[in-house]
N, C-alpha and C positions, 0 to 999 in steps of 0.2 A: 748398428747402422743399417738402414734399409737399403735395398738394391737401387731405389730411386736416387738416393744420395750418391751412391757409388757411380751410377750412370752419369749424374750431373758433373761429378768431378772428372770423370774420364773424358767427357765430351770436350773439355778444355784443351786437350792435346790434339794436334793435327794428325789425321790419318796418314798424310803424305810422308810422315817420318817412319812409317812402318814398312820395312822392306817387303816390299811385297814379295797222236803219236804212237805214234805206234811204237811197239817194242823195237829196239835196234836190231839190225840183222846180226846173225852170229858171225864173228870174224872168221874169214877163211885163211887161217895160218898154215903155211906149208909145214909138214912134219920134218923133223931132222932125219938125217940119213940113218941113224941107228935106232930111230923110233919106228914102231909099227903104226900104220894109220888106224884110227879108231873104227871099229865096225860095230854092228848092232848087238853082237853077243858079248860086248865088253861093258857090263853094267856100270862100272865106276866112271868110265869116260863119258858115257851117255848121261849119267846122272849129273856130272859136273857141268856138262854143256847145258843141260836143262836148267840147272840152278843159276848159271850165268845168264841165260836168256830170261828166266822169270824174274830175276832181280832187277832187270832194266838198267844194268850198269852201263853208263854212257862212256866210260873211259875207253880210249883207243886200244886196239890190240897191240901187244908187244911185237915189234918187228923182229924178223930173224936177223942174226948177226951180219949176214951178207945178203941183202935183198935182191941182188942181181943174180945170185947163184941159184939155179933150179935145184929142187930136192933130188935125191939120188934114186927115188922111185922111178921106174921106167916110164910111167905115164901118169897123167892126172885126168880125172873124169869131168866132162862137161855135159850139159843138156842142149841138144840142138832143137830149137823150136820148129825148124823146117821138117823135122823127122817125127812130128807128132809126139814129142816128148821122148824120143829115142835118145840113147846115150852114145857118146863118142869118146875116144881116148886121144889126148894130145901128146905126141911123143916129144922128147926133149929137143929134137931138131925142128919142131913146129908143125910136122905133118899130122894129119888127123886120120885115124882109122876107126872103123866101127867097133864098138865095144861088144864083148861077148855077152850073151843074154844072161849069163850066170852072175854077172857083177852085181853085188848087193849095195843098196844105198845106205848111207849112214843114217841111223834113226836115233832120235832123241827121246828122252823120257816124256811121258805125257805131261803137258804143262797145265792142264785144266785143274782149277782149284775149286772144289765144291764147298758150299757153306759148312757142311757137317765136318769137313776136314780141317777147318780153321783152328787156330790155337784156342784152347779152352781154359787157359789160366786166368780166371775171371778177376778183373779189377787190378791186375798188377802189370799189364803191358798193353801196348797199343796194337790193334789188329793191323793198322795201316802199315806199320813198319815191317811186319812179317810178310806182307804181300808185295810191297815194292819199295825201292830204295833209290835215291838219286845220289849224284856225286857229292861227296862231303865238302867240296870246295865251292859249292853253289848253294847259297842260302836264299832262294827266291821266296816271295811272299806266298800268301794263301793260294795264289793262282797256280803254283807249281803242281804238276801232275802227281808228284811223289813226295813222300815224306823225306825230310832232309836230316834224319837221325843218323848217328854214327854207329850205333850198336843197338842190340835188342834189350838192353837193360832198362828197366822202368826208371823214370826220374825219381820215383819214390825210394828206390834202392841206391841212389847215388848220394855221395857226400860232395857238394860243390860249394865253393866260396868265391866271392868276387874279390877284386883287387884290394879292397879295404878289409878283407877278412870276414865279412858278414856271410852267414849262411841262412838267413831268414828269407828263403825263397825255395821254390821247387819248379825247375824248368827243364828243358831238354838238354841244353848244352850252353854253359856260360861262355864258352869260347866263341860263340857266334855273335858276341856283343858288338864288335866293330861293324859287322854287316848290318845289324839292326840299327845302329846309330846313324848310318848313312841313309837308311830308309826313313827314319824319323826326320832327318834333316830335309829330305825331299818333301815329306808331307807338310812340314812347316811352311814351305813356300806357297802351298795351296790352302792354308788355313789362316787367312789374314786377320779374321776377327779374333781368334784365340790369341794370336801373337799381339794384337792391339790391346786386348784385355790384359794380357800378361804385362805389357809395358806400362799401361796406364794405371793399373790398380795394385801393382806389386809393392808400391811404396806404402799404400794404405793397409795392406794385408788383411782384406776383409774376411779371410778364412783362418786367421790366426787362432789356433786352438782347436780347429775342426779336425776330427779323426774320421775319415771317410773310408768306409769299406764298400768296394765296388764289385760288380759282377756284370761285365759287358764283353763284347768281342775284343780280344787283345790284338790290336793291329797298330800300325804306325800312327794312324789317326787318333786312336785311343791314347797312345803314348804321349802325343802332343797335349791332349786334354789333361792327363795325369800330371805332366810336368808343369802345366799351367796352374793346376790346383795347388801343387806344391809351392810354386812361386808366389801364390797368393796366401800362403801360410799354412796349408793343410798337410796332415800326415795321411798317407794312403796305403791301403792294403787291397790287393786285387786278385780276383779269380775270373775264369772265362765262363761266359754264358752259353757257349756252344763248343762241343767237343772237337769240332773240325776247323774252327775259324781262327784259332790262335796262330800267329806268325812267330815261330820259334825264335828267330833271330831278334825280333822286336822284344819279346819277353826277356831274352838274354841282355839286351841293352838296358832295359828297365831294371833288371836285377843288378846289373853292374852299376847303375846309377843310384842304388840304394833303396829301390822300391821292393816291398814284400810282394812278389808276384808268384802265384801258384797256378800254373797252366802250361799246357803243351798241346801241340796238334795231335789228334788221335787218341784222346783220353778214353778210357772205358767209363761206363756209368758210375762204377765205384770210385774211380779216380775223380770224376766230376764233383761228387759230393764231398770227397775227402779234401779236395782243394778248397772248396767253399768253407768247410769247417776249419781248415788251417788258417784262413783269413780272419775268421771270427773268433775262434777259441784260442786266444793267445794270452799267456799270463802277463799281467801288468799293462794291458792295452784294452781300452773299452771304446768301441765305436760310438760316435754321436751323430753320424749322418750316414744314410744309405743311398748309393747310386746303383740302380738295378736295371736290368734289361731282360724282361721275361718273368720276373717275380720269384725266381728260384732262391735267390739270396734272402729276400724277405720271408719266404715260406720256411726256409731252414731256420732262421732266427726265431720265428714264431713257434716252430716245432721243437727246437732243441734248447734255445736260450731265451725264453720270453721275458725274463727279468731284465734283459738288456734294454728293452724299450723304455725303461724308466729314465734312461740317460740319452736316448736317441731323440734328436730334435725334429727329424723329418726324413721322409723318403722321397727320392726323385726317381720316377719310372718313365721309360721311354718307349715301351712296346705295347701293342694291342693286347697281347696275352697278359702282360703284367698289370696293365691298367684295369683289365677285366677282373683280375683277382682282387685288386684294391677296392674296386666298387662293391664286390661281393662281401669283403670284410667290413666295409663301411655300412652296408645294408644290414649286415648281421650284428652290428654294434661291436665288432671285434677289432676295428682299426683304432689303435691306441695312440697314434702319433699323426700329425698332419702329413699329407702326401701331395706331391706336385705331379700332375699328369702332363708330362712333356709331350707324350705321343700326339695329343690333340691340340698342341700349340700349332699355330699356323706355320711357324718356321720349321717344324718337324713334319707335320702332315702333308703340307703342299710342296715340300722340297725333298726331304729324305725319302719319303714314301713314293712320291711321283717321279721326280727327275732322276733320283738315284736308281730306282728300279728300271726306268726306261732305258738306261744305258747298261746296267749290269746284267740284265736278263740275257741279252745277246752275248755278252762276254762269257758268262758262265756256261751257256750251252755250247758255244764255239770251242772253248778250251777243253771241255770234257768229251764232246761227241763229234766235233768237226762237221756238224750238220749244216746243210745249205737250207736257208729259210724260204727262198723263193718257191712258191707253189705248194709248200707244205700246209697241211690242215692242222690247225692248233686250236685246242679248247682251253680257255682261261677261266678258272673257277673263281668268281668274285670280281666285281667291278668297282671296288673301292679305289683309293689312290694308288695302291700297288698294282692292282689289276689294270687300271687306266694306263699306267706307265708301261707295263708289259705289252698290252694290246697295241699301243701306239708304236712301240718299237718293231713289233712283229709285223704289223700292217705295212710300215714303211719299208720293210725288207721284202715285201711281196707275198707274205703268208696269207692264207685264208683263215681268218680268225673267228671262232665261235666264243660266246660268253655264256656262263651260267650265273644266275644271280637270284637272291631271295627278296631283295629290297626293290619295290616297284620304281622308286626314284632312280636308283642306280641303274636299274634295268632300262628305263627310258633313256637315260644318258647313253648307255651302250648302243641302243638302237639308233639314236640320233647322231652318234659318232660313226655309224656305218657298220656296226657289228651285228651278226645274227644272234638273237637270244634263243637258247635251246636248253633242254634238259640233258644232263650228262648221258643218260641212257640212250638218247636219240642219236648220238654221234660217236659213242665210245668205240664202235667197231671200225670206224673209218679214219679217225684222226691219227696223225703221226706224232704229235707231242701233247701231253697233258700237263698243265701247270696249275697248281693250287695257290690261291692268294686270299684266303678267307679268314684265317685265324681260328677256324672252327675245328672240329674233330670228325673223323670218318667221312670225309668228303669223297675220297676215292677208296671204296671198300673192295674186298676180295672179289665180289661178283663182277665189278667193273674191270678189275685187273685180269680176270679169267677171259673176258670178252675182248680185250684189246687185240689189235692186229700185231703180227710179228714185227718186232723191231721198234715198237712204240716207245718213245722217250717219256719217262715219268719223273717229275721234279716238283719241288715245293718252294715258293717264294715267301711264304708266311714265316713268322718267327718260330712257331712250335712245330715239332715233328709229328703231330697228331693228325694232320690232315690226310695223309696217306696211311692206310692200314698195313704198314710194313710188317707188323707182327704176324699177320695172317699168311705172309709169304715164307715164314720160317718153319716149313713143314717138310717131312721126309721126301714127299713126292716131287718137290721142286729143287732144282740144282742152282746154287749160287756160283757164279764164275766171276772172279775179279778181273777187270780189264785194265783199269788205271786206278790211281788213288781216288776214292769217292765215286767210282764208276763200276756198277755191277750189272752183269747179265743175270736175270732170273729166268731159268729155262723150265718149261713145262714138259711133261712126259712125251707129248707129241712133237717136241722140237721147237715149239713156239717160244720166243724169248721177248722180254721187255728190257729196256735199259733204264735202270734205276739210279738216280743221281744222289749222292750224299746220304744214301739210306733214308731218304725222305726228309732230311734236315734242310735248313736254309741254303739255297743254291748259291746265291751270289757270294756270301762270305765264306762258304765251305769250299767252293770250287773255283772262285775267281777273286776279283777285288772290286771295290766300289769307288765311285769318284770322290776324291779327297775333298774337293771344294764343297760338295754337298754335305759331307760329314762335318765340315767346319761349322756349318749353320746349326746342325743338331747339337754338336758338342758345346758351342757357345751358349745355346739355350739351356743345356744342362748345367753349365757352370753358373749362369745367372740364377737358375732355380736353386742351386745349392746355396749361393750367397744370400738369396732372399730368405729361404727357410732358416738358415743358420743365424742370420742377424735380425730376424723378425722379433719385435717385442712380445712379451708374454701376452697371450690372449688374441693376437691378431689372427692366427690360424687355429681353428678348432681341429678335432680329430675327424677329419674329413678329407676328401680329395679335391684339389684345386687346380685351376689352370693358371699359367703365368699371365700377369697383367698384359693387356693389349700393347701398352706402351713398350714393354720389354721385347715383345715380338718385333715391333717396328724398329727398336734400337738394334736388335740383332741383324735385321735386314740392312739397315743403314751402314753397319760396319763392313758389309761385303760389297757395297756398291762401288767404292773407289777402285776395286780390281778391274772393273769394266770401264773405268773413266766415265762413270755415269754422273749426271748432274740433276739433282732433284729441283723441281719447281717449288717455289715458296709462295704461300698464300699472302695476299695483301691483307691489311687490317680489315678492309671492306669485305673482301671475300670470306675471311674467317668469321666475321660477324654475320654475314648472310647465311652461312652454313651452320653456325652455332658451334664452331670448333675453336680449340686453342691452336694458334699458329704452329705450335711444336708437336701437335698430336695429343692423344691418339686420333687418327683420322677416320676410323671405322668403329661402329658399335660392336659390342661383343658377339652379337648374333649374326654379324656379317659373314658370309660363307666363302668369299674369295673365289 
């Protein structure tokens, strides 16, 4: 069954039926009468205080049994700002006397964490958990500053089962499933097209028999897509395409719902490939469709299990990086199945890349650095759709924005949008923020990193982590200091430091969240691409890379219009004849750029 037939059947149903920081201060707890106050020469007390501070534990201090009763010590110390930092003693009767000069301050162990001092157990545990931890009763999304793990045990070393007794998954904590389910329910409200697709087509089951292996960001929005694919008849196994973007509570909800999910926030590189392998290499289950974001899953199957492509009907890819890999394979004659380039579909390129990044760039920077944008000098590398969105948002906030670009057409667009076109080496010493949006490699190299001003924020909005040469920063002369989850100070010997976000990985999905409604557009396009490839008759698609038909792009857009109470104008017969169009579309030729 082709996707055109599915679309025609679904169009008969009315859309109206579809429901639409800093580290916390160290608690000042008064000592009990029989206890001695901690002083700097008591290493155990100091270390304990340092550990509590470094962990970022937000839980309130335990109150003393009688909060109204003053401690038995004769006085307690305070700092009087009027005395230039001098110290005073407060007696029990409330009088204040000058402190002796010999009184010693309590000192805590040094909290600085250098890169070379981080855990070195490669591939078996997350670095993020060892650096910071949040309250175990708060399972916020990828936007949270800290990891919400309960312990330091790697998920690979845990034996977990869902309520149905299944253990075919590997996630952080299955107990977080209820929290994840609530986040998925919220996301459903902002993903009307997927919910419409689920309601209209689930009776037809256009994906019955499909066995889809996926590698995308595992978020609440992805969960809505996976559950939609399941409702349409597919079986799914899933891994994460980014080691920082997984929402642990959502992964738990999916595992509880019976999905084979292998992902957690803060995976190591070894964990990343292990999770992909667990999705693919399972006895008695052979994938026949691939949904990829970045091309890593496709690459792994080509590298380890090439014989699987004999039964795979097609690949759906949604990122610049992954599409580039597919075109390379096609050019070399090594692409052995049809592939759908979703990234260059209008409903992906013009919405996810532009509008999504326009909103999420500010969100990611604010949550990680609390930076004020007004007056800041920012250089955005690349003026494609992602760069356009970032520049528009930063300009609206009052930033002074520079653009670097290799394409004269995009460069001219940047100039006419009011941005100054520069080479990176011309402004690298003066800018406050550097943002890469190219999809290329080595855009910001060590030479530029060395020349940046003190406090410069460096981040990446492209899919791959190759744009910033982070590897060149992992040298003995540089000190890495963890500030928050996915926020590092990299310090030079002279004291200069830069603020590196997400270790050069995708900022918005690693450090914040993205607009659900925009992801609904992309996810619906992905679902239709899967339906089209899976149901295509033999011979319709060759071993090449294709775009989704223009009619399908228009259909995805139309499914989202009722959310805005929008009313499309319809062509008259005379108008349609004059333009040479079908009244029902497509309304633009394939070469139209929007």
